[in-house]
N, C-alpha and C positions, 0 to 999 in steps of 0.2 A: 555505587548507585544500585538500587534494587530493581530498576525497570528492565523487564525482559527484553524489550526491543533495543534499549540502549546497550545491553550486554551483547546482543546479536550484532549490532552495528559496530561495536568496538572489537568484535571477534572473540570474546571470551566464551560465547556459546556458538557452536558451529551451525552453519546454515548452508543451503544450496544457493549461492549467489547467482543472480541473473544480470544485475547491472549495478554499477557504483560510480559515484563522482564525489566532488567535494561537498555537495549539499545533501545527498541522499544515498541510500543503499536499498536494493530490491532483492528479494529472495523468494524461493518457492514456499508456499504455505505448507505446513506439515499436516494439515487436515484439509486437503483440497476439495472444493465444492464444484469443480469443473475440471475438464482435462488440462486447462491452463488456469492456474490460480497463483498469482504472484502478489506479494505485498511490497508496496513502495513506502519506505519509511524515511522521514527526514533525519539527518544526523543530529540536528538540534532537537532537544526534548521539548515537545509541545504536547500537552495532555490530550487535547482534542481540537477539532476545527472550531468549536465554540470558544476555545481559549487562545486562538491565534490572534496576534496583535497586528496593527496596521503595518508594522515593520516586516511582517511575514508575508506580505502580498506577493512579492517576487518569488519567494520559496514555494508558495502554494501553486503559482502558475507553473513553476519548474516541475513540481511533482506531477502535475497533469501532463506536461510534455513528456516526462519520463514514462508515464503510463502508456501514452500513445506510441512512443518509441518501442516499448516492450511488446505491445500488440503487433506492431509492424514486424519486429524480429521473430515473433512467435507465429507469424503467418495467419493472423486473425482478421484477414481482409473481409470476411463475410460478416463480421461484427463481434463485439465484445461489450462487456459492462465494466464500468469503474464505479466502485462503491466506497463511500466513507460513512462508517457508523459513528454516531456521536452519542456518548452517554449510555447509561445502563438501558434505558428504554429504547434506544436506537440500536442496541445490540453490540455496543463496543465492549470488548472483553479485556483489552490491554490498554492501559491509560497512557498511550503514546500515539499521536496522530499517525494514521497509515491509510493508504489507498489499496483496495483490493482490485486487481485486474483479473477478470474472469472471462474465459472464452473457450472455444473449441466444442461448443454445443449450443443449441438454441437457448436463448434466455427468455423465459416467459414472464408475463406481467399479469397480476401484481407479483412482486417477488416474495411475499410471505411474511 
């Protein structure tokens, strides 16, 4: 498989793991945009949120729970942002669904 995130999830590309379970793997972003920047990636290859099927509803909820758990463990009680980029115009650069957990600094709006 040529997907970058699939290779990270399977361990053939090293990463700084933050969380893992049977459904997902989370790791520190190599180009952080905030003091805390973690990517939450499903083990199942789904290209984007737009490609998620009805059968993926439980997984999508689990990914958000994991994002909240990571925020708790990273001490982001003052707030954080969870971002999902979808498609080229949405800023998605890796064609594997992933959530960005960003925190540790004030998040301004609009995001850019």
